[in-house]
N, C-alpha and C positions, 0 to 999 in steps of 0.2 A: 537066426539070420538065414536071408537065403543065396542058392550060388551067386546070384548078378550081383547083390550088394556085396559077398567075400571080394568078387572081382573087382570091384567099385572103388574100395579102402585097402585094398591089396593099390592100388594104384595113386596112392597117397604121396607125394615128394620126402625122401627122409632125410635127402641132403638139403632142404631147404628147410628142415625141423630142425635141424642139427645145427646150422649155423646161427636160426634164428635162436637156439639154445644158448648157443657158447657166447651171443651179444648180447641178451639180456643178462647172465650169470656174470659176466664183466663188468655191466654196468649195474650190480645191484652191488658186490665187491667197491666199483667204485665209489658210489655213493655211501657204503660204509665209511670207507679209509675215508672220506672226508670226514664225516661226522664225529667219526670216534675218537673217542677222549681216555685217557688213560682211567681213570674217574669215574666211569661208568660201571656199573656194580651189575650190568643181566646185559643178555644180549638181547632178547625180547622187550624191550619196551617202544610200545606202540606211540609214543608223540615223536621219533625218527622216522628221520625221511625214507630211511633201508627199509625198515619195516611197514612204513605203508607205500614203498614201491613194489614188496613181496606180495601185498594185501593187492596191488591194482592190479599184478600180474597173477592173480589168484582168480578173479576179477574178467580179467582179458581173455586168460585159458577158459573160462566157461562159456563168454559167449562166444570163444574160438569150438567148442566143443559143438553147440549149437547150430555153428554156419555150416560146419560139414556133415550136418545129420538138415541142411535143409536143400530143398530142390534149385539146382544152376538156375535154370531157367526163374526164378523168384529174382535174381537178381537185376537179372533183364527185365525185368514187367513193372520193378517198382520203381528202377533208375529215376524216370524223371518225378515220380511222386517225392522221393530222395531229395530230391537237387531243389525240388520248391521246398519241403520242409526246413532243408538248410541254409535259402536265402531269407525266410521268414525267419528262422532265430539271431541268425546278424544282424537283419534287422532290425528285428527287436533289439538286441545288444547295443546296436550302435544308439539307442534314445535311453533304455531301462536297465543294460548293464553294468555290472557289479566293479565299479574304478578301483585299479591296483597300479602304482607305479605311474603313474599319469598316463595309461589309457585305462578302455570299457570295455575289455573284451570278453567277461566272461557271464556266460547266463547263472545267472541264481537269483535268492529271493534275502534283498534285506543288506545285508553283508557276507552272508554265506555264499560262498564259488561253490558252484558244480560241476562245469566242467568247460570249455573253450569252444564256441560252435564252431572257429573257426577252424581249428584240427578236424572234428568230424566230420566239413563242411568239407575234407581234402577226399573223402572215400565216398560224397554221396557226389563229385563234379566227375573223379575218376567215370563212375556208374554211368552217369548223363552221357559224360564225354561217347565213350563206348559204344551206348546208346544208338549214338545220333551217327558218329564216324561208319559204326557196323549198319546202318539201318539200309535197303535197297533204293529209300527215296533220296538218300543223301548222294550227293552227286559234286564231294569233294573241288571238281576243277574246278566248281561256276565260283562266281565274288559271294553272292546270299550264301550257299549254305559254306561259306569260309569264313566269311561275318559270323552266321550262328555259333560254328564253331571257337571263336577266338568271344567273342561273348560272352559264352558259356564258362570261360575260363576266370575272361577280365569282368565280371561282374561280381563273384565273390571278394575279385583282390581291392574293387574300388569300393566294397561295405566294411573291410577287413582296416581297410586302409584309416577311413572313418572312425575305427575303434581307436584310432593311433599305435596299429599293433603294423610296423610297414617290411619288419621279417617275416609275418607268415604271411601277407600277400604277397610278396617277393615269389615266395613258392608256388602261386598261380599261375608265374609264368614257365615251372616247367612242362606245363601241359603243350605248351610250342615246341618243344621236342615228338612229342606225339605226332603231334597235328604235321610234322616235320618228317615222321615216320610214312603218315598217309596220305602224303602227297604235296604237304604246304611247297610251295616253289621257295628253294633255294632264295630268291631274291628278300625276301623277307626274313631270313638271320642274316644277311649281308646288310640289310637299311640297317636292323637292331646294335648288331657290334659297328656297326658304321656312329650311329647315335649315340652308342657309350663311349668310342674312341673320340669324338666330337666333344664329348660331355667334360671328360679325361681334360683333354689337352684344352678346352675353354678354362680350366681350374690354375691349369700347370703354364699361361701362358696369356700375359696381358691379352684383355680381349682388344684393344686398336692392334694390336701387333697381329695376331691372329687372322680380325677381319683381312690388313693386309698379304700376309702367306695364303691366306687363301682365297683372296683374289689374281695374286700372282701366279698361283699353283691351277688356273682356271684361263689367265691367258695364255700363260705357255705352251698348256692342252690344245688351246684353240687354234696356235700359229704352229705345231708340232700335228694338228691333222686340220689343217685349212683346206688342203685339198678335197678330201672326204665330206670336211663340211660345208665345200661350196657346191655339192650335190644333192644334198642330201637336208634341207628346212628341219625336219623334225629333229634331226641331234645339234642341231644351232638348238632348239629349242629345248630339248632336255639338257645340253651343258650351260645353259642357262637356266632352265630348274632344277640343278643340281646348285650353281651355285649361289642362287637365290636360296635354297631350302637350308642352303648349309649357314648361309648369314644370318637367316633368322633363328635358326636353334641355336647357332652359339651365341648371337649380339641378344636374342630376344628371350628366347624359352627356357633357357639355363637359368639368367638374372631371375628374372619371373618364379619360376620353382626358389632357386634357394632363397628368395625378395619375401616371399607370400604362400609358399606352400611347405615346405619343410621346416620344421621346429630348430631348433636351440644344438641339443643333443644330436639329433641328427646331419644337423654343420659338421659339426665337431665330428661326429666320426668317420665322416667324409675326409675332410681333411686331414685329422690323423692317420688316418690309411697313407695317404697320400700323400704323407711327410710336410706339407704342409702348413703355416699357420691363415687362420681364417680371415682373412682381406677385412678391411675395416668396413665395409659396402655388408656382409652378408651378417656381420658380429650380431647377435643379439644376447639378451639377458632376459632373464627370469623377471628380476624386479628392476625398481629404478637405481638405476648407475649403478646398480649390483651385480658383476659375472663371476658366474659358476664356474669350479674348476672342469675341467674337461674330464669324465670320471673316465669315458671307455677308452681312454688314452692311458688311463693309469691302470685299468683294467688287461689290455694288451700287454701293456710294462710288467705286470706284473706274473701274466701267462707265461710269457715268452722268460723273464726269469727261472720259472719251475721248470719246465720242461727245458730248457738248457743244463740248470742245476743237475736232471738227473742223468747226464753222460750216456754213456753208449748203454749199459746193465741198470740203470736206476739205481735209487739207493732202498729199496726192497719196499713190499706191500708195509704198509701203515706207518715208514720211515719218512713218509716226506714234510719238508719241512713247511714248506709253505701251504700244504695244505692241513696241518697240525695248528700253526699260527695264524689260521684266515686269510692271510698275503691277499688273494683271490678271490674278489665279491663275485659272488655267482658260482661258486666253484661245483655246486653240486649240478645244476644246473646247465644254462649255456656254456660255462667254462670247464665241463667235465674232463674235460680232452689232455687240459692240463694237467689232473691227477694222474692220470697212465703217465704220462709221458714224465714225470717227475719221479714216480714210484717203479717205472718198469723201463724208462730210460729210451734210445733210439731203435733195441728189439722189441719193445714191449709195444712199444707205437704203429711199428712198421708192421707186426703180426696182426695188429685191430686194424690198419690198413687192409693191410690183406684178406680177412676176413669179408672187408666188405667188399672190396672188390670180387670175392668168391659170390657173394650172395646177390649182387647185382649181376656177376655174369650168370647165373644159375635164373635170374628170373627171365632173363633175355632168350636163354636156352628155351626155359618154359615156354613163354611166349610166342617161338618160331616152333613151338611143335602143336599148337593149335589147329583144328581145323573151324573154331569159331571164330570169325574176327574177333567179334565181339571179346570175347576170351582174352586173344592175342593182342588189342586194346586197350583192354583194364590191365594185362602185365603191363603194356608200356607206362603206362599211367604211374602203378606202382614203383619200375623201375626210375622212373624219373620225379616222383616226389622224393625214394630213398636217396637219388645222388644227388640232388639240389642241395637239404637239408645235412650228410652226407661232409660234403666238397665246401659249402659253403661259411660248416660251425669248424673246419678243420681249420680252415681258410681263415677264420674272425680271431681264432684261439692264438696264432700264428703272424697275426698281423700284414694278412696279404686281401682280407676284406675287412670293410666297414662292420664295428658293431650292431647287426640288427637283430637282435633275441633272435637268434635262432636255435634249438635243439637237437643235438646228437641222439638218429636214432636208437630207443631201444636201451641207448648208459642214461640219460641223463635224466635227472629226478622230475617226476612230473606224471599224477596219474593218468591225465586226457591224453596226454603224447603215445607213454607205453601203448596206452589200450585202440586210440586211432594207427597206429603202424601194426599194430596187433589184430587187428580187422582187415588190415589192408594182406597182409601176407594171411591169414583166415580164409579171405574171400578169392582169394589168387589159388592157393592149392587146392579148396573144392572146385573152382572151373577145372581146374587141369584132372583132378577126380578123374571129367566126364569129357576129357578132351577130344575124344570123338562126336561126341554131340551139337549140332547144328543151336545155336542158339540165338534167336532173333528179339 
């Protein structure tokens, strides 16, 4: 190995590798604790999820080793091609994907599942968005280029929604944080959060009463600012436009989405999160006259019980009652956090959250030391994806967010999930190894 190569490999960020290995180790231990039974005769049972996870870890590390040997300019040069391939995979999955639990999101043949393109496409979208935003020809202050950037993020999301994987689709909205860092106006975020707030208020308050409230607030604002409005016709138009937009959104858009777009289990999850019963106008049945139990509400209740029973120090490794008796459904995937909470308590979950926060802070530190805009934007993409998964999954398990089927990075059982997160980190490390190189 030449001196130059030694110099490059000496720039590998050991801190991010350490944090990654710690989280992966905790994840394998958590999956093992969920699946372990006293009747198990041997540890190395390949049918067990933790052994499959270890196998996928080996595959992921092998791919990471190949990535570390790859020239950094390769990732920029294939960004658009990879994105195109990802879109093609998503389109194929919409029509020919393998169906699992009501969704059609797996690429495979017959009943054989290979991987979920929605998770792999995260990587391709991050590369494509980084390539576009860092291009000298891109002026992100123009409406045209902002629209292109938004389309790069939302096209995969739309296809994934067609696969009935709402949780994985929502992850793509994390790219708006990256675009905000690169110059997307604050008004976009204000409009986004306002829509969320209006939607929640529409669900909590009778629509007719909410219409009256919006109208009264608009009139009061007009009276208070009447002197300024007299001199500015545009301000009048803006006030009327905002009022009309709020009315259309709350009285038309939200009801249409709940009646004709969202499915029964998604509506149940939303109302379960806000602690309300589903109103009669939004109730749907799977069979004629038959109404199913709200399974997501049961999952969250059992998850809260498991986490709360852990107390401060937890019950100890392999001593989780809810874990042993399988009270929490999907406890080795979406609800893996409750296994940590029950066995290691508040102290253990606090340490786990601290590891995630340290990882995110380290990625942001790496982002800001990049000379190349491509590498910086990609690092922010990785941080945004991880933050969204981490924050939503934990909020979901403690009842602060709807159950949308989103994994906890590096902990939840799932080969595609572990591999995609590992590749995201590996590419970041490789780009950081050449942090002084300008990548186009």
